[in-house]
Z-matrix of the N, CA and C atoms (Angstrom, degrees):
N
C 1 1.399
C 2 1.588 1 111.10
N 3 1.352 2 114.46 1 -35.04
C 4 1.510 3 120.21 2 -175.72
C 5 1.591 4 104.98 3 -75.70
N 6 1.341 5 120.70 4 -34.56
C 7 1.451 6 121.90 5 179.03
C 8 1.480 7 108.65 6 -68.52
N 9 1.277 8 122.57 7 -40.97
C 10 1.462 9 122.14 8 179.85
C 11 1.618 10 113.13 9 -65.57
N 12 1.377 11 113.01 10 -35.19
C 13 1.437 12 109.87 11 178.72
C 14 1.641 13 111.00 12 -71.22
N 15 1.322 14 113.16 13 -37.28
C 16 1.485 15 113.84 14 172.39
C 17 1.503 16 115.85 15 -64.08
N 18 1.292 17 117.93 16 -41.30
C 19 1.448 18 120.03 17 174.21
C 20 1.387 19 114.73 18 -59.82
N 21 1.376 20 122.72 19 -47.74
C 22 1.458 21 124.73 20 175.09
C 23 1.520 22 113.85 21 -61.31
N 24 1.276 23 117.36 22 -35.42
C 25 1.495 24 123.82 23 177.75
C 26 1.462 25 112.12 24 -64.67
N 27 1.366 26 118.38 25 -36.28
C 28 1.414 27 126.02 26 -177.38
C 29 1.445 28 106.45 27 -78.43
N 30 1.401 29 122.71 28 -38.65
C 31 1.503 30 122.97 29 178.03
C 32 1.552 31 109.12 30 -70.53
N 33 1.307 32 119.44 31 -35.12
C 34 1.426 33 121.45 32 171.08
C 35 1.449 34 114.55 33 -58.91
N 36 1.261 35 115.99 34 -50.37
C 37 1.471 36 120.89 35 178.70
C 38 1.531 37 112.51 36 -60.64
N 39 1.396 38 116.88 37 -40.42
C 40 1.381 39 115.47 38 178.19
C 41 1.477 40 116.37 39 -69.93
N 42 1.365 41 117.88 40 -23.41
C 43 1.461 42 117.03 41 179.94
C 44 1.541 43 109.50 42 -87.56
N 45 1.277 44 119.60 43 -15.44
C 46 1.431 45 121.70 44 -178.68
C 47 1.530 46 110.32 45 -99.53
N 48 1.359 47 119.22 46 7.15
C 49 1.369 48 123.99 47 177.72
C 50 1.588 49 113.43 48 -65.16
N 51 1.336 50 123.95 49 143.05
C 52 1.366 51 126.13 50 163.09
C 53 1.518 52 114.59 51 -110.92
N 54 1.380 53 109.35 52 173.76
C 55 1.565 54 120.24 53 -177.85
C 56 1.494 55 106.55 54 -61.22
N 57 1.330 56 120.97 55 140.71
C 58 1.417 57 125.70 56 177.53
C 59 1.597 58 106.94 57 -91.67
N 60 1.196 59 127.06 58 -22.35
C 61 1.386 60 128.99 59 -169.88
C 62 1.489 61 113.29 60 46.03
N 63 1.331 62 119.90 61 52.97
C 64 1.367 63 119.15 62 -174.69
C 65 1.484 64 112.84 63 -84.84
N 66 1.456 65 117.14 64 159.41
C 67 1.451 66 118.74 65 177.06
C 68 1.395 67 110.58 66 -113.12
N 69 1.372 68 118.26 67 128.97
C 70 1.462 69 119.96 68 169.74
C 71 1.538 70 111.06 69 -102.16
N 72 1.347 71 117.80 70 111.14
C 73 1.454 72 114.68 71 -179.25
C 74 1.544 73 112.39 72 -78.18
N 75 1.282 74 119.11 73 174.96
C 76 1.462 75 121.23 74 -177.69
C 77 1.516 76 115.62 75 -62.86
N 78 1.341 77 120.97 76 -21.29
C 79 1.352 78 124.33 77 177.19
C 80 1.501 79 115.67 78 -69.70
N 81 1.326 80 111.22 79 -17.95
C 82 1.472 81 112.58 80 -178.46
C 83 1.515 82 114.79 81 -78.04
N 84 1.271 83 119.16 82 -22.72
C 85 1.492 84 126.05 83 168.02
C 86 1.527 85 110.56 84 -65.06
N 87 1.357 86 112.40 85 -42.34
C 88 1.495 87 118.55 86 -177.08
C 89 1.462 88 110.14 87 -66.47
N 90 1.296 89 116.58 88 -35.12
C 91 1.485 90 119.16 89 -177.18
C 92 1.531 91 110.83 90 -74.42
N 93 1.336 92 112.76 91 -40.67
C 94 1.484 93 118.34 92 178.63
C 95 1.581 94 106.14 93 -66.02
N 96 1.376 95 122.31 94 -40.75
C 97 1.457 96 121.20 95 175.14
C 98 1.403 97 112.01 96 -59.83
N 99 1.308 98 118.31 97 -41.94
C 100 1.497 99 125.43 98 -179.11
C 101 1.588 100 111.21 99 -61.90
N 102 1.213 101 112.34 100 -39.81
C 103 1.493 102 116.92 101 -179.10
C 104 1.489 103 111.92 102 -71.60
N 105 1.384 104 115.07 103 -37.21
C 106 1.427 105 118.34 104 170.39
C 107 1.422 106 118.75 105 -58.99
N 108 1.316 107 114.39 106 -47.91
C 109 1.481 108 121.12 107 173.44
C 110 1.411 109 113.58 108 -57.79
N 111 1.292 110 116.86 109 -46.68
C 112 1.547 111 117.69 110 177.64
C 113 1.456 112 116.23 111 -63.91
N 114 1.318 113 120.49 112 -33.62
C 115 1.373 114 127.43 113 178.41
C 116 1.618 115 109.42 114 -71.33
N 117 1.315 116 121.26 115 -38.62
C 118 1.344 117 131.00 116 -179.84
C 119 1.712 118 104.11 117 -67.26
N 120 1.247 119 113.03 118 -50.81
C 121 1.522 120 115.59 119 176.35
C 122 1.448 121 116.34 120 -61.68
N 123 1.214 122 119.89 121 -35.47
C 124 1.478 123 126.30 122 179.64
C 125 1.465 124 107.85 123 -69.84
N 126 1.382 125 113.53 124 -42.64
C 127 1.389 126 121.37 125 -175.98
C 128 1.615 127 111.27 126 -62.23
N 129 1.469 128 110.26 127 -49.91
C 130 1.420 129 114.42 128 174.45
C 131 1.504 130 119.95 129 -61.29
N 132 1.307 131 113.10 130 -42.39
C 133 1.501 132 115.93 131 171.15
C 134 1.519 133 116.12 132 -59.62
N 135 1.337 134 117.78 133 -40.53
C 136 1.421 135 117.15 134 171.78
C 137 1.476 136 116.01 135 -64.55
N 138 1.352 137 118.65 136 -39.91
C 139 1.419 138 118.52 137 179.12
C 140 1.611 139 107.14 138 -69.61
N 141 1.207 140 120.42 139 -40.59
C 142 1.479 141 116.13 140 177.18
C 143 1.537 142 111.79 141 -58.59
N 144 1.334 143 118.10 142 -41.77
C 145 1.502 144 118.97 143 179.31
C 146 1.371 145 110.26 144 -65.08
N 147 1.265 146 126.12 145 -44.75
C 148 1.493 147 127.16 146 176.57
C 149 1.450 148 112.44 147 -68.67
N 150 1.261 149 124.93 148 -24.39
C 151 1.541 150 129.58 149 -173.13
C 152 1.559 151 98.61 150 -79.41
N 153 1.338 152 121.05 151 -42.16
C 154 1.439 153 122.01 152 -173.08
C 155 1.602 154 108.41 153 -65.77
N 156 1.403 155 110.40 154 -42.52
C 157 1.402 156 117.63 155 179.39
C 158 1.478 157 114.92 156 -64.97
N 159 1.398 158 112.69 157 -41.96
C 160 1.571 159 113.14 158 174.30
C 161 1.407 160 118.28 159 -74.17
N 162 1.372 161 123.50 160 -26.85
C 163 1.484 162 122.82 161 167.23
C 164 1.528 163 113.42 162 -73.09
N 165 1.300 164 115.60 163 -26.69
C 166 1.529 165 116.75 164 179.53
C 167 1.471 166 113.24 165 -66.02
N 168 1.366 167 116.85 166 -26.86
C 169 1.422 168 120.50 167 179.04
C 170 1.610 169 107.74 168 -67.37
N 171 1.230 170 118.68 169 -33.28
C 172 1.364 171 125.77 170 -173.99
C 173 1.557 172 114.18 171 -99.31
N 174 1.439 173 113.61 172 11.20
C 175 1.488 174 118.05 173 -177.94
C 176 1.369 175 112.70 174 -67.86
N 177 1.342 176 123.18 175 145.57
C 178 1.402 177 124.70 176 179.38
C 179 1.606 178 111.17 177 -94.36
N 180 1.337 179 120.14 178 -0.95
C 181 1.295 180 119.33 179 177.99
C 182 1.538 181 116.14 180 -70.77
N 183 1.321 182 118.16 181 146.63
C 184 1.453 183 123.98 182 -173.97
C 185 1.532 184 103.99 183 -89.01
N 186 1.279 185 117.99 184 112.72
C 187 1.631 186 122.81 185 177.10
C 188 1.446 187 110.86 186 -80.23
N 189 1.264 188 123.09 187 -11.49
C 190 1.461 189 122.55 188 -172.38
C 191 1.652 190 109.99 189 -68.29
N 192 1.212 191 114.95 190 -33.71
C 193 1.432 192 124.48 191 177.05
C 194 1.493 193 112.20 192 -61.81
N 195 1.394 194 116.93 193 -50.59
C 196 1.453 195 117.53 194 177.74
C 197 1.494 196 109.66 195 -71.00
N 198 1.357 197 125.49 196 -29.15
C 199 1.426 198 124.52 197 176.76
C 200 1.514 199 108.97 198 -64.75
N 201 1.327 200 120.07 199 -42.97
C 202 1.415 201 123.70 200 178.23
C 203 1.503 202 114.64 201 -61.21
N 204 1.455 203 118.69 202 -41.35
C 205 1.303 204 118.87 203 166.64
C 206 1.448 205 126.89 204 -55.93
N 207 1.394 206 106.48 205 -42.80
C 208 1.473 207 116.07 206 175.95
C 209 1.553 208 110.97 207 -64.31
N 210 1.400 209 121.25 208 -37.75
C 211 1.276 210 125.89 209 -179.89
C 212 1.571 211 112.30 210 -66.18
N 213 1.287 212 117.88 211 -39.21
C 214 1.441 213 128.15 212 -178.24
C 215 1.567 214 102.99 213 -65.77
N 216 1.283 215 119.27 214 -50.66
C 217 1.419 216 123.28 215 -179.66
C 218 1.485 217 113.70 216 -59.15
N 219 1.352 218 119.88 217 -36.23
C 220 1.474 219 122.67 218 178.51
C 221 1.533 220 109.55 219 -72.31
N 222 1.347 221 115.31 220 -33.43
C 223 1.463 222 116.17 221 -179.01
C 224 1.383 223 113.67 222 -74.80
N 225 1.401 224 120.04 223 -34.00
C 226 1.466 225 123.55 224 176.44
C 227 1.446 226 118.77 225 -63.73
N 228 1.278 227 117.37 226 -19.28
C 229 1.489 228 121.00 227 179.71
C 230 1.368 229 118.25 228 -88.54
């Protein structure tokens, strides 16, 4: 019951709307372009981070050698 009342109210408001006659200045396009570039840069950085983590799982390097060096360094201090 409550859903139908809300639905009908939204439809009524949609049908009774008028034109806004809004003005979009030239800076609006610049802001949209900046947001697009930022989203692209963030996506690429995130993809690079996860790609290195994913490929690190399948890496053929032997990590035991670096672990031994780290343990020796900690013991010497």
